[in-house]
MDTraj code that builds the backbone (N, CA, C; nanometers):
import mdtraj as md
import numpy as np

residues = "MET LYS LYS PRO ARG TYR LEU ILE GLY ILE ASP LEU GLY THR THR ASN THR VAL VAL TYR TYR LEU ASP ILE GLN GLY GLU SER VAL ASP PRO VAL LEU PHE ARG ILE PRO GLN VAL THR ASP LEU GLY GLU THR GLU GLU ASN ASP VAL LEU SER SER PHE LEU TYR LEU PRO ASP ASP LYS GLU VAL PRO LYS ASN ALA LEU SER LEU PRO TRP GLU LYS ASN LEU ASP PHE SER LEU GLY GLN LEU ALA ARG LYS LYS CYS PHE THR TYR ALA TRP LYS SER ARG LEU LEU CYS LYS ILE LEU VAL VAL CYS ARG GLN CYS ARG SER VAL GLY SER ASN ILE ALA VAL GLU SER".split()
xyz = np.array([
    [6.9329, -2.2622, -3.0350],
    [6.7954, -2.3072, -3.0221],
    [6.7031, -2.1851, -3.0177],
    [6.5950, -2.1931, -3.0892],
    [6.4977, -2.0850, -3.0951],
    [6.4189, -2.0775, -2.9631],
    [6.3986, -1.9546, -2.9159],
    [6.3243, -1.9344, -2.7912],
    [6.1769, -1.9711, -2.8129],
    [6.1160, -2.0489, -2.7217],
    [5.9745, -2.0864, -2.7369],
    [5.8834, -1.9638, -2.7354],
    [5.7741, -1.9724, -2.8054],
    [5.6781, -1.8627, -2.8122],
    [5.5723, -1.8745, -2.7027],
    [5.5294, -1.9979, -2.6744],
    [5.4192, -2.0185, -2.5809],
    [5.4618, -2.1040, -2.4621],
    [5.4006, -2.0756, -2.3491],
    [5.4100, -2.1595, -2.2309],
    [5.2697, -2.2173, -2.2126],
    [5.2602, -2.3474, -2.2023],
    [5.1299, -2.4135, -2.1956],
    [5.1147, -2.4821, -2.0613],
    [4.9992, -2.4620, -1.9979],
    [4.9678, -2.5286, -1.8715],
    [4.8520, -2.6239, -1.8917],
    [4.8699, -2.7478, -1.8516],
    [4.7662, -2.8497, -1.8676],
    [4.7281, -2.9030, -1.7304],
    [4.6007, -2.8929, -1.6977],
    [4.5487, -2.9556, -1.5763],
    [4.4806, -3.0837, -1.6221],
    [4.5540, -3.1928, -1.6138],
    [4.5030, -3.3230, -1.6578],
    [4.4391, -3.3911, -1.5377],
    [4.3125, -3.3567, -1.5143],
    [4.2416, -3.4075, -1.3976],
    [4.1800, -3.5437, -1.4210],
    [4.1252, -3.5992, -1.3174],
    [4.0618, -3.7300, -1.3259],
    [3.9332, -3.7251, -1.4075],
    [3.8556, -3.6190, -1.3914],
    [3.7280, -3.6104, -1.4624],
    [3.7241, -3.5040, -1.5701],
    [3.8177, -3.4096, -1.5692],
    [3.8213, -3.3032, -1.6691],
    [3.9652, -3.2618, -1.6973],
    [3.9856, -3.2081, -1.8173],
    [4.1134, -3.1509, -1.8552],
    [4.0916, -3.0065, -1.8960],
    [4.1812, -2.9181, -1.8513],
    [4.1751, -2.7760, -1.8857],
    [4.3137, -2.7349, -1.9348],
    [4.3176, -2.6497, -2.0377],
    [4.4441, -2.6046, -2.0942],
    [4.4466, -2.4517, -2.0994],
    [4.5556, -2.3942, -2.0522],
    [4.5812, -2.2501, -2.0627],
    [4.7113, -2.2325, -2.1396],
    [4.7258, -2.1158, -2.2036],
    [4.8529, -2.0846, -2.2668],
    [4.8878, -1.9391, -2.2436],
    [5.0166, -1.9105, -2.2536],
    [5.0684, -1.7761, -2.2326],
    [5.1670, -1.7469, -2.3451],
    [5.1451, -1.6364, -2.4148],
    [5.2362, -1.5922, -2.5207],
    [5.3519, -1.5199, -2.4527],
    [5.4636, -1.5882, -2.4334],
    [5.5733, -1.5313, -2.3567],
    [5.6539, -1.4290, -2.4367],
    [5.6243, -1.4135, -2.5639],
    [5.6886, -1.3107, -2.6446],
    [5.5934, -1.1925, -2.6677],
    [5.4725, -1.2010, -2.6161],
    [5.3727, -1.0965, -2.6361],
    [5.3743, -0.9924, -2.5259],
    [5.2818, -0.8990, -2.5365],
    [5.2712, -0.7881, -2.4414],
    [5.2038, -0.8299, -2.3103],
    [5.0984, -0.9100, -2.3202],
    [5.0189, -0.9486, -2.2037],
    [5.0864, -1.0606, -2.1257],
    [5.0714, -1.0561, -1.9951],
    [5.1233, -1.1638, -1.9107],
    [5.0088, -1.2487, -1.8538],
    [4.8886, -1.2264, -1.9044],
    [4.7722, -1.3008, -1.8563],
    [4.7568, -1.4319, -1.9331],
    [4.7399, -1.5432, -1.8615],
    [4.7156, -1.6701, -1.9303],
    [4.5809, -1.6667, -2.0018],
    [4.5727, -1.7392, -2.1131],
    [4.4508, -1.7458, -2.1939],
    [4.3972, -1.8885, -2.1887],
    [4.2680, -1.9012, -2.1618],
    [4.2036, -2.0320, -2.1602],
    [4.1897, -2.0830, -2.3030],
    [4.2370, -2.2042, -2.3282],
    [4.2250, -2.2660, -2.4599],
    [4.0920, -2.3407, -2.4646],
    [4.0031, -2.2951, -2.5494],
    [3.8726, -2.3609, -2.5640],
    [3.8910, -2.4840, -2.6523],
    [3.8459, -2.5981, -2.6033],
    [3.8733, -2.7272, -2.6663],
    [3.7553, -2.7709, -2.7529],
    [3.7770, -2.7818, -2.8858],
    [3.6698, -2.8298, -2.9739],
    [3.6392, -2.9765, -2.9420],
    [3.5090, -3.0089, -2.9366],
    [3.4677, -3.1456, -2.9082],
    [3.3255, -3.1688, -2.9569],
    [3.2927, -3.2944, -2.9766],
    [3.1571, -3.3311, -3.0182],
    [3.0665, -3.3186, -2.8964],
    [2.9583, -3.2414, -2.9113],
    [2.8657, -3.2195, -2.8001],
    [2.7362, -3.2983, -2.8182],
    [2.7055, -3.3333, -2.9409],
    [2.5918, -3.4186, -2.9747],
    [2.6214, -3.4778, -3.1115],
    [2.5480, -3.5774, -3.1530],
    [2.5758, -3.6399, -3.2823],
    [2.5685, -3.5347, -3.3926],
    [2.6789, -3.5186, -3.4649],
    [2.6854, -3.4225, -3.5735],
    [2.7087, -3.2789, -3.5312],
    [2.7271, -3.2525, -3.4013],
    [2.7466, -3.1161, -3.3523],
    [2.8797, -3.1040, -3.2784],
    [2.9521, -2.9959, -3.3098],
    [3.0805, -2.9690, -3.2463],
    [3.0796, -2.8282, -3.1886],
    [3.1322, -2.8139, -3.0669],
    [3.1449, -2.6833, -3.0016],
    [3.2783, -2.6761, -2.9299],
    [3.3215, -2.5539, -2.9015],
    [3.4395, -2.5333, -2.8188],
    [3.3942, -2.5152, -2.6743],
    [3.4591, -2.5863, -2.5830],
    [3.4256, -2.5780, -2.4410],
    [3.5501, -2.5501, -2.3579],
    [3.5284, -2.4950, -2.2389],
    [3.6396, -2.4632, -2.1487],
    [3.7093, -2.5877, -2.0949],
    [3.6366, -2.6970, -2.0826],
    [3.6936, -2.8206, -2.0279],
    [3.6661, -2.9370, -2.1221],
    [3.7521, -3.0372, -2.1153],
    [3.7325, -3.1626, -2.1875],
    [3.7067, -3.2699, -2.0831],
    [3.5840, -3.3199, -2.0797],
    [3.5521, -3.4274, -1.9849],
    [3.6320, -3.5517, -2.0208],
    [3.6841, -3.6189, -1.9208],
    [3.7709, -3.7353, -1.9412],
    [3.6896, -3.8631, -1.9555],
    [3.6058, -3.8649, -2.0566],
    [3.5232, -3.9815, -2.0859],
    [3.5478, -4.0235, -2.2301],
    [3.5410, -4.1527, -2.2555],
    [3.5609, -4.2087, -2.3881],
    [3.4335, -4.2823, -2.4295],
    [3.3837, -4.2520, -2.5490],
    [3.2638, -4.3166, -2.6035],
    [3.3057, -4.3990, -2.7236],
    [3.2820, -4.5301, -2.7174],
    [3.3154, -4.6228, -2.8250],
    [3.1877, -4.6907, -2.8747],
    [3.1148, -4.6256, -2.9646],
    [2.9895, -4.6850, -3.0121],
    [3.0153, -4.7999, -3.1095],
    [2.9146, -4.8856, -3.1251],
    [2.9265, -4.9883, -3.2282],
    [2.8855, -4.9276, -3.3635],
    [2.8995, -5.0049, -3.4700],
    [2.8749, -4.9540, -3.6054],
    [2.7319, -4.9057, -3.6289],
    [2.6363, -4.9620, -3.5574],
    [2.4943, -4.9289, -3.5803],
    [2.4435, -4.8174, -3.4887],
    [2.5248, -4.7762, -3.3952],
    [2.4808, -4.6822, -3.2924],
    [2.4786, -4.5361, -3.3368],
    [2.5691, -4.4987, -3.4257],
    [2.5761, -4.3597, -3.4708],
    [2.5879, -4.3537, -3.6229],
    [2.5298, -4.2508, -3.6849],
    [2.5438, -4.2352, -3.8299],
    [2.6893, -4.2064, -3.8682],
    [2.7232, -4.2350, -3.9920],
    [2.8579, -4.2089, -4.0416],
    [2.8913, -4.0601, -4.0267],
    [3.0124, -4.0317, -3.9823],
    [3.0662, -3.8964, -3.9623],
    [2.9962, -3.8165, -3.8523],
    [2.9134, -3.8793, -3.7700],
    [2.8438, -3.8084, -3.6620],
    [2.9389, -3.7689, -3.5482],
    [3.0572, -3.8295, -3.5449],
    [3.1552, -3.7997, -3.4399],
    [3.2730, -3.7185, -3.4944],
    [3.2571, -3.6611, -3.6125],
    [3.3643, -3.5866, -3.6790],
    [3.4024, -3.4599, -3.6043],
    [3.5301, -3.4295, -3.6114],
    [3.5839, -3.3026, -3.5630],
    [3.6362, -3.2253, -3.6835],
    [3.6563, -3.0960, -3.6710],
    [3.7004, -3.0178, -3.7874],
    [3.8269, -3.0719, -3.8553],
    [3.9171, -3.1317, -3.7810],
    [4.0428, -3.1805, -3.8374],
    [4.0429, -3.3297, -3.8659],
    [3.9364, -3.4005, -3.8302],
    [3.9299, -3.5459, -3.8506],
    [3.7855, -3.5855, -3.8769],
    [3.7581, -3.6360, -3.9961],
    [3.6189, -3.6632, -4.0361],
    [3.5707, -3.8045, -4.0044],
    [3.6559, -3.9027, -4.0046],
    [3.6109, -4.0420, -3.9931],
    [3.6419, -4.1039, -3.8573],
    [3.5990, -4.0385, -3.7524],
    [3.6246, -4.0905, -3.6181],
    [3.5196, -4.1940, -3.5791],
    [3.5631, -4.2974, -3.5079],
    [3.4699, -4.3992, -3.4592],
    [3.4651, -4.3992, -3.3063],
    [3.5085, -4.2878, -3.2454],
    [3.5043, -4.2713, -3.1006],
    [3.4867, -4.1228, -3.0704],
    [3.4553, -4.0919, -2.9458],
    [3.4420, -3.9525, -2.9053],
    [3.4953, -3.9355, -2.7638],
    [3.5589, -3.8204, -2.7405],
    [3.6046, -3.7808, -2.6081],
    [3.5293, -3.6556, -2.5683],
    [3.5082, -3.6341, -2.4405],
    [3.4510, -3.5077, -2.3958],
    [3.3033, -3.5118, -2.3638],
    [3.2359, -3.4028, -2.4014],
    [3.0986, -3.3802, -2.3574],
    [3.0001, -3.4883, -2.4043],
    [3.0036, -3.5269, -2.5316],
    [2.9130, -3.6318, -2.5796],
    [2.9423, -3.7643, -2.5092],
    [3.0694, -3.7965, -2.4941],
    [3.1072, -3.9217, -2.4276],
    [3.0554, -3.9244, -2.2841],
    [3.0668, -3.8122, -2.2148],
    [3.0164, -3.8027, -2.0767],
    [2.8651, -3.8227, -2.0734],
    [2.7953, -3.7578, -2.1651],
    [2.6496, -3.7691, -2.1726],
    [2.6073, -3.9133, -2.2010],
    [2.6740, -3.9786, -2.2955],
    [2.6407, -4.1176, -2.3312],
    [2.6715, -4.2111, -2.2153],
    [2.7806, -4.1885, -2.1466],
    [2.8187, -4.2732, -2.0336],
    [2.7110, -4.2702, -1.9257],
    [2.6643, -4.1502, -1.8909],
    [2.5625, -4.1406, -1.7873],
    [2.4280, -4.1940, -1.8339],
    [2.3983, -4.1800, -1.9629],
    [2.2748, -4.2372, -2.0174],
    [2.2768, -4.3889, -2.0036],
    [2.3886, -4.4510, -2.0426],
    [2.3990, -4.5971, -2.0333],
    [2.4048, -4.6440, -1.8882],
    [2.4736, -4.5690, -1.8044],
    [2.4815, -4.6071, -1.6627],
    [2.3432, -4.6041, -1.5989],
    [2.2639, -4.5040, -1.6344],
    [2.1288, -4.4938, -1.5799],
    [2.0419, -4.6086, -1.6291],
    [2.0492, -4.6374, -1.7586],
    [1.9666, -4.7441, -1.8164],
    [2.0028, -4.8806, -1.7612],
    [2.1287, -4.9063, -1.7451],
    [2.1706, -5.0395, -1.7027],
    [2.2009, -5.0483, -1.5531],
    [2.1929, -4.9331, -1.4850],
    [2.2221, -4.9250, -1.3424],
    [2.3640, -4.9722, -1.3094],
    [2.4525, -4.9509, -1.4036],
    [2.5937, -4.9831, -1.3812],
    [2.6713, -4.8536, -1.3655],
    [2.7793, -4.8603, -1.2923],
    [2.8660, -4.7433, -1.2832],
    [2.9569, -4.7407, -1.4042],
    [2.9771, -4.6247, -1.4567],
    [3.0626, -4.6068, -1.5730],
    [3.2044, -4.5780, -1.5268],
    [3.3014, -4.6371, -1.5910],
    [3.4407, -4.6086, -1.5576],
    [3.4825, -4.4806, -1.6291],
    [3.5593, -4.4015, -1.5598],
    [3.6139, -4.2799, -1.6190],
    [3.7468, -4.3169, -1.6842],
    [3.7576, -4.2854, -1.8104],
    [3.8790, -4.3162, -1.8840],
    [3.9475, -4.1880, -1.9264],
    [4.0744, -4.1839, -1.9070],
    [4.1525, -4.0712, -1.9553],
    [4.2352, -4.1226, -2.0716],
    [4.2156, -4.0626, -2.1862],
    [4.2852, -4.1067, -2.3055],
    [4.3660, -3.9905, -2.3611],
    [4.4906, -4.0126, -2.3792],
    [4.5754, -3.9112, -2.4406],
    [4.6344, -3.9740, -2.5656],
    [4.5886, -3.9271, -2.6808],
    [4.6290, -3.9859, -2.8064],
    [4.7407, -3.9034, -2.8691],
    [4.8451, -3.9695, -2.9061],
    [4.9600, -3.9075, -2.9702],
    [5.0231, -3.7990, -2.8845],
    [5.0229, -3.8170, -2.7515],
    [5.0872, -3.7205, -2.6618],
    [5.2373, -3.7465, -2.6604],
    [5.3133, -3.6410, -2.6646],
    [5.4588, -3.6544, -2.6543],
    [5.5022, -3.6391, -2.5099],
    [5.4380, -3.5443, -2.4409],
    [5.4684, -3.5271, -2.2990],
    [5.3509, -3.4586, -2.2325],
    [5.3331, -3.4867, -2.1070],
    [5.2254, -3.4261, -2.0300],
    [5.2865, -3.3708, -1.9026],
    [5.2493, -3.2495, -1.8683],
    [5.3019, -3.1895, -1.7473],
    [5.2316, -3.0589, -1.7200],
    [5.2688, -2.9940, -1.6130],
    [5.2026, -2.8695, -1.5783],
    [5.2539, -2.7518, -1.6592],
    [5.3774, -2.7574, -1.7058],
    [5.4331, -2.6492, -1.7876],
    [5.5117, -2.7084, -1.9017],
    [5.4677, -2.6845, -2.0242],
    [5.5349, -2.7371, -2.1418],
    [5.5609, -2.6211, -2.2364],
    [5.6829, -2.6055, -2.2793],
    [5.7151, -2.5003, -2.3753],
    [5.7134, -2.5610, -2.5150],
    [5.6485, -2.4938, -2.6086],
    [5.6441, -2.5409, -2.7465],
    [5.6863, -2.4271, -2.8383],
    [5.7441, -2.4638, -2.9504],
    [5.7841, -2.3633, -3.0478],
    [5.6666, -2.3312, -3.1388],
    [5.6593, -2.2055, -3.1846],
    [5.5518, -2.1670, -3.2755],
    [5.5839, -2.2078, -3.4164],
])
top = md.Topology()
chain = top.add_chain()
for i, resn in enumerate(residues, 1):
    res = top.add_residue(resn, chain, resSeq=i)
    for name in ("N", "CA", "C"):
        top.add_atom(name, md.element.get_by_symbol(name[0]), res)
traj = md.Trajectory(xyz[None], top)
């Protein structure tokens, strides 16, 4: 079996997720913060230190086509992270309802504090 290249640490919190990685075959022993690409506003994507654990499911008329696109996926009809958090609080304020925090892990194979993956 090939020795893993990276050690990955995931803090899967209730309101935010943070990911660090360590190149265990490299020179440095310092963990590196993985900046998570996410939609920050309609049509805008940025990398952030944390992924807010909010899910935004707009209807067909609420957002323009491809406004929730990520670099690796163009036709998304939902959003996770910063935009979802912003929309949740906007709707909660308007309707005076509390928003539920949703944690969604799509296509996850395993979740834990230390996961070794091959390069």
